[in-house]
C-alpha positions in Angstrom: 23.9 -6.0 -13.7 26.8 -7.9 -11.9 24.6 -10.7 -10.5 26.4 -13.7 -11.9 27.0 -16.2 -9.1 25.2 -14.1 -6.5 22.9 -16.0 -4.1 19.4 -14.5 -3.9 16.5 -15.4 -1.6 13.0 -14.3 -2.7 10.3 -14.8 -0.1 6.9 -15.7 -1.5 8.7 -16.3 -4.7 6.5 -19.1 -6.1 3.5 -17.2 -7.7 2.5 -13.9 -8.9 4.9 -11.0 -8.4 7.3 -13.2 -6.4 7.6 -15.6 -9.3 8.3 -12.7 -11.6 11.0 -11.4 -9.3 12.6 -14.9 -9.0 12.6 -15.4 -12.8 14.2 -12.0 -13.3 17.1 -12.9 -11.0 17.6 -16.3 -12.6 17.8 -14.5 -16.0 20.3 -12.1 -14.6 22.6 -15.1 -13.7 21.9 -15.3 -9.9 21.4 -18.5 -7.9 17.8 -18.1 -6.7 16.2 -19.7 -3.6 12.5 -19.2 -3.1 10.6 -19.9 0.1 6.9 -20.0 0.9 4.4 -22.1 2.7 3.3 -24.0 -0.4 5.4 -25.1 -3.3 5.0 -23.6 -6.8 2.4 -25.1 -9.1 4.8 -24.8 -11.9 8.5 -25.1 -10.8 10.7 -22.2 -11.9 13.7 -23.4 -13.9 16.9 -22.4 -12.1 15.3 -21.7 -8.8 15.4 -23.9 -5.7 12.3 -24.0 -3.4 12.2 -24.5 0.4 8.9 -24.7 2.3 8.9 -22.0 5.0 6.4 -20.2 7.1 7.9 -16.7 7.4 5.9 -16.0 10.6 7.7 -18.8 12.4 10.8 -17.0 13.8 12.8 -20.1 14.7 12.1 -21.7 11.3 13.2 -18.5 9.5 16.4 -18.3 11.6 17.1 -22.0 10.9 16.6 -21.4 7.1 19.0 -18.5 6.9 21.5 -20.0 9.3 21.9 -23.1 7.1 22.8 -21.0 4.0 26.5 -21.0 3.1 26.2 -17.6 1.5 23.6 -14.8 0.8 24.0 -11.7 -1.4 20.4 -10.4 -1.8 17.2 -10.8 0.2 14.0 -9.8 -1.5 11.2 -9.5 1.1 8.2 -10.2 -1.2 5.9 -12.5 0.8 2.7 -10.7 1.9 -0.8 -9.9 0.8 -4.3 -9.6 2.3 -7.9 -10.5 1.6 -10.4 -7.7 1.1 -11.7 -7.0 4.6 -13.2 -3.8 6.0 -12.0 -2.9 9.5 -15.3 -3.6 11.3 -15.8 -6.9 9.5 -13.2 -8.7 11.7 -11.6 -8.5 15.1 -8.3 -6.9 15.8 -6.5 -10.2 15.9 -7.3 -10.9 12.2 -5.9 -7.5 11.2 -2.9 -8.2 13.3 -2.1 -11.3 11.3 -2.0 -9.1 8.2 0.5 -6.8 9.8 2.5 -9.8 11.1 2.9 -11.2 7.5 3.5 -7.9 5.8 5.7 -6.1 8.3 7.0 -8.4 11.1 7.9 -11.3 8.8 10.2 -9.1 6.6 11.8 -7.8 9.7 12.4 -11.3 11.0 13.9 -12.4 7.7 16.1 -9.4 7.4 17.5 -9.9 10.9 18.1 -13.6 10.2 19.9 -12.7 6.9 21.9 -9.8 8.3 25.1 -11.6 9.2 25.3 -13.1 5.6 24.6 -9.7 4.0 27.3 -8.0 6.1 29.8 -10.5 5.0 29.0 -10.2 1.3 28.2 -6.4 1.3 24.8 -7.4 0.1 21.4 -5.8 -0.1 17.8 -6.0 0.9 14.9 -5.2 -1.4 11.5 -4.7 0.3 8.4 -5.1 -1.8 6.2 -2.3 -0.7 2.9 -1.0 -2.1 1.2 2.2 -3.1 -1.3 1.2 -0.5 1.2 2.4 2.1 1.0 5.9 0.9 -2.8 6.4 0.4 -6.0 5.4 2.0 -6.7 1.7 1.5 -10.4 1.0 2.4 -10.9 -2.8 2.6 -7.2 -3.4 3.2 -6.3 -0.8 5.9 -4.1 -3.1 7.9 -2.2 -4.0 4.8 -1.7 -0.4 3.9 -0.5 0.4 7.4 1.9 -2.5 7.3 3.3 -1.4 3.9 3.8 2.1 5.2 5.7 0.7 8.2 7.8 -1.5 5.9 9.0 1.5 3.9 9.9 3.3 7.1 11.6 0.2 8.4 13.7 0.0 5.2 14.8 3.6 5.6 16.0 3.1 9.1 17.6 -0.2 8.3 19.5 1.5 5.5 21.1 3.9 8.0 21.8 1.4 10.7 23.3 -1.2 8.4 25.3 1.1 6.2 27.8 1.0 4.7 28.0 -2.7 4.3 24.3 -3.5 3.5 22.1 -1.5 1.2 18.3 -1.5 1.8 15.7 -0.2 -0.6 12.0 -0.5 -1.3 10.0 -1.0 -4.4 6.6 0.8 -4.1 4.5 -1.3 -6.4 1.2 -0.4 -7.9 -1.4 -2.7 -9.6 0.1 -5.8 -11.1 -1.5 -8.3 -13.5 -1.2 -11.7 -12.0 -3.2 -14.9 -11.8 -5.3 -13.2 -9.1 -6.2 -10.1 -11.1 -9.7 -11.4 -11.8 -10.4 -11.6 -8.0 -9.7 -7.9 -7.7 -10.7 -6.4 -11.0 -13.3 -8.8 -12.5 -13.1 -10.2 -16.1 -10.9 -8.9 -18.9 -13.2 -5.9 -19.5 -12.8 -5.0 -15.8 -9.0 -5.4 -16.0 -9.0 -3.1 -19.1 -11.1 -0.5 -17.4 -8.8 -0.5 -14.4 -5.7 -0.3 -16.7 -7.1 2.9 -18.3 -6.8 4.6 -14.9 -3.0 4.1 -15.0 -1.1 6.8 -17.0 1.0 4.2 -18.9 -2.3 2.5 -19.9 -1.7 -0.9 -18.4 -1.2 -2.9 -15.3 2.4 -3.9 -14.4 3.5 -7.3 -15.3 5.5 -9.4 -12.7 8.5 -9.0 -14.9 8.3 -5.2 -14.5 8.7 -5.6 -10.8 11.4 -8.2 -11.3 13.5 -5.9 -13.5 13.3 -3.1 -10.9 14.3 -5.5 -8.1 17.3 -6.8 -10.1 18.4 -3.2 -10.7 18.2 -2.2 -7.0 20.2 -5.4 -6.0 22.8 -4.9 -8.7 26.1 -2.9 -8.9 24.2 -0.4 -11.1 22.5 0.8 -7.9 25.7 0.7 -5.8 25.1 4.2 -4.4 21.3 3.8 -3.8 20.2 3.0 -0.3 17.3 4.0 1.8 15.3 4.8 -1.4 11.8 4.1 -2.5 11.4 3.4 -6.2 7.9 3.8 -7.5 6.8 1.0 -9.9 3.3 2.1 -10.6 3.0 3.2 -14.2 2.8 6.9 -13.3 0.4 6.5 -10.4 -3.3 7.2 -10.5 -5.2 9.8 -12.5 -6.7 12.3 -10.0 -10.4 11.8 -9.7 -11.2 15.5 -9.9 -10.0 15.6 -13.5 -12.7 13.3 -14.6 -15.2 15.3 -12.5 -14.2 18.5 -14.2 -14.5 16.8 -17.6 -18.0 15.6 -16.8 -19.0 19.1 -15.7 -17.6 20.7 -18.8 -19.6 18.2 -21.0 -22.8 18.8 -19.1 
């Protein structure tokens, strides 16, 4: 994949999907730097950690400004609790948008000079929530939709020296899966709604991120790569089956 010796920053790269992405880059031979507010519970071999609040613009600028080199930025940090729109004030939802949309913009701008110099790339970690209704996480879905749009515009403005792409990620099995899907039986039921029959593993997302950052994707920019196991089975198909069996 041509990543030997490349310097990669993975935001939010200490747990879950981010840790899977960081691990994939280390296995591809890259020098990996992860940043998040809290250190990893289990250090990732081959990756260096720096504490960083990505919502703090000055801290983000200072972090990237101190790097001697950067080839790849993976904007992974993000997330949201389950919260219906009327269950919180606008400022709570705005914080979700700040983390999932404004923080990647801040990091990308801070990294731009490095990436211009190395002819590097940015990989945004988007979500299927940005392309469909997301009840209970509406602000998150809106932010991810905005992130995908931002990446497409950034790819045009920063061409030809910097490539920018988005991974549109579906359901992933992480240490938090139980919070979203229940016990193992719940996870299995949810997995059966995915055409490929399982949730993604963090390594699946990591492999896709490595591909987009590598020379194998040298002519890919402004693209959105779906990493969702085939998407979601349309609900009407199950309704038709129930009707036919009645």
